[in-house]
C-alpha positions, -999 to 999 in steps of 0.1 A, spaced: 422 566 227 391 551 210 403 563 178 431 546 180 418 511 190 394 514 163 423 519 137 448 490 151 413 471 145 402 478 116 438 474 98 439 437 122 404 427 98 419 443 67 451 417 77 431 391 79 413 394 48 448 396 30 458 364 43 430 346 27 436 370 -5 454 343 -33 478 374 -44 491 377 -12 493 337 -3 511 331 -38 539 357 -28 558 341 2 575 375 12 546 398 16 526 365 28 554 366 57 550 405 66 517 404 65 517 376 90 541 393 112 519 424 116 489 402 120 508 383 150 521 416 164 482 430 168 465 400 174 467 407 213 461 439 218 423 437 187 422 406 207 417 424 238 397 453 222 371 430 205 359 416 240 358 451 253 337 456 224 315 431 232 313 437 272 300 474 267 276 453 243 267 435 267 263 462 294 239 484 272 217 450 269 213 445 310 209 483 315 182 481 285 167 450 305 167 471 337 141 498 317 122 470 309 90 449 324 104 416 326 114 414 366 132 382 363 150 396 331 153 429 356 172 412 381 194 393 360 204 424 349 214 439 385 230 404 389 256 408 361 258 447 358 283 445 387 304 415 373 304 428 336 317 463 347 344 453 368 355 430 340 352 462 317 372 480 340 401 451 339 404 452 299 405 491 299 431 494 321 451 467 302 446 484 270 455 517 286 489 498 296 491 481 258 486 510 244 515 533 264 533 550 232 505 556 210 501 538 176 531 522 174 532 507 209 531 472 199 561 472 177 582 437 178 610 454 160 627 489 162 657 508 146 678 526 174 708 553 164 732 563 188 754 599 177 784 609 192 775 646 205 799 675 219 828 663 238 850 649 211 867 613 221 849 616 254 817 616 238 821 587 216 831 569 246 805 576 259 779 567 228 799 531 236 786 529 268 752 540 261 752 508 233 768 487 261 738 497 283 712 487 256 729 454 247 731 441 283 691 456 292 682 435 261 705 406 268 683 408 303 651 408 284 660 379 256 658 404 229 678 401 193 707 434 190 716 431 154 743 457 147 734 474 113 759 501 108 790 511 131 818 543 128 844 542 154 872 562 164 910 555 173 902 550 210 878 529 205 848 551 211 817 553 184 812 583 163 777 571 155 761 530 157 729 523 144 713 486 154 681 468 155 665 451 183 643 429 178 618 414 205 582 408 226 574 449 239 607 460 225 597 492 209 574 504 245 597 501 268 628 521 244 607 546 228 615 572 255 651 567 252 651 591 223 669 621 230 699 639 244 721 619 273 751 640 290 775 622 306 795 643 333 830 622 346 868 623 346 880 612 307 909 589 308 929 612 289 923 640 318 957 646 341 942 672 362 914 650 374 888 677 356 852 669 354 842 672 318 809 675 303 800 652 268 769 642 254 752 616 230 718 615 211 698 584 207 668 576 186 645 550 186 620 541 155 597 520 152 606 494 127 573 490 101 571 463 77 577 455 42 540 464 35 536 496 56 564 516 36 567 506 0 603 512 -17 608 507 -53 641 504 -70 633 536 -90 627 556 -54 668 553 -43 702 558 -55 725 529 -48 759 539 -44 788 508 -43 818 515 -19 852 500 -3 844 494 34 869 513 60 881 506 96 896 475 109 888 440 88 918 427 75 923 417 35 886 426 30 887 463 40 892 488 6 897 458 -19 858 448 -22 834 473 -29 808 457 -1 795 489 15 764 506 3 751 540 7 711 546 -2 700 580 -14 661 586 -16 649 608 -38 619 622 -28 632 629 9 667 634 1 674 611 31 708 590 30 717 556 47 748 539 45 758 503 60 791 485 58 790 461 87 783 432 68 810 416 37 783 410 21 767 438 -6 737 421 -4 732 420 31 747 458 34 716 466 11 690 446 28 702 462 62 700 498 46 667 493 32 655 486 66 673 516 81 655 535 54 624 526 57 625 533 96 631 566 88 605 573 61 582 556 86 597 582 116 592 605 91 556 598 79 551 592 119 567 632 127 544 650 100 509 625 111 517 644 149 525 677 142 492 681 121 476 667 155 496 694 175 465 706 192 462 667 204 473 660 243 509 654 245 532 644 272 571 655 281 579 616 274 564 615 235 585 642 217 611 616 208 633 654 200 670 647 200 680 680 208 658 678 240 683 665 272 663 644 285 688 620 308 718 630 327 750 605 340 770 616 369 801 592 378 816 615 404 781 607 423 772 575 409 741 595 398 715 592 371 685 618 368 657 615 345 646 655 339 615 646 321 598 630 353 621 639 377 639 606 386 672 606 406 687 574 410 720 568 429 732 543 413 748 544 380 775 517 379 740 490 381 724 511 354 753 513 331 758 473 338 720 472 318 696 469 347 672 500 327 642 482 345 637 513 374 638 539 351 620 525 321 592 513 351 589 548 360 588 563 325 562 540 314 547 543 352 544 580 341 528 579 308 500 554 323 490 582 346 494 605 323 469 585 301 444 571 327 443 614 332 433 620 300 408 598 289 388 597 325 364 572 328 350 546 303 316 556 299 
């Protein structure tokens, strides 16, 4: 915990210097990226700086207790309880702000939903999940931007990639990564039998350009005609973009926009997020001996939640939470689940890090 906070503070101070660097000031795009990252860290690092100051004040007061000056000893005895109480408050706030690790305070993230087993029904379920997240984001006043989408004839989504922008979005959505299972009677089922289908969700922190630098020589750009609904524009203009990253082999396609430049910009954002996620996963595997909770793996193959329509039930298998209001949750009221997940992680952090001293 302290190591993570020290790293964040070190990065924050580095960004403060960069904001006064003549080379950065001369590059408006880089300056904007640095300013955004600086702003995202400001609240956390401000609290941590004050926490460190309180630690120093407490150590100073404890020194006075051992001294020979009776007035200073009395003053220290009076101040120590308040200093310790204030420090405890800051520590709890820091714990809450770091739920989810190093990326807890990201204000941008990329989400991907892929239909799994279940054919058309799985694709319809993927669409339902997207609508659930979209409504939740609307309720939080977060911006949702579709980056890429592949639809089926029945209106389902084979896959959809979208960005979320807003204060606290990654902190709240990060634990949605994993396998989601639905149990319901499909619209095409004539005998009323319950089918089980699945979809996978991935939530990736979106890094700033200065964190993951992509040069044109790092990837290949293929341009092709868009497919799907879109009138005369479709299949007549090579506006769709496919990026292939040479080192990792990662491939990203984007065709949602009619503008080739806009599709390229979106594809680069998704590629940066996937590269950042790959880097983050590699770093976590190197620290595999460190604490990992049931919430933090983000493994897409892991079944994390079941949506049972006949019983109007949602069950999150990681924390054993069951709610009988599936209709409300699919309408976008994810708060009961997300708050339960955050509270679980909060308790895990507190039990792991123990006291401040």
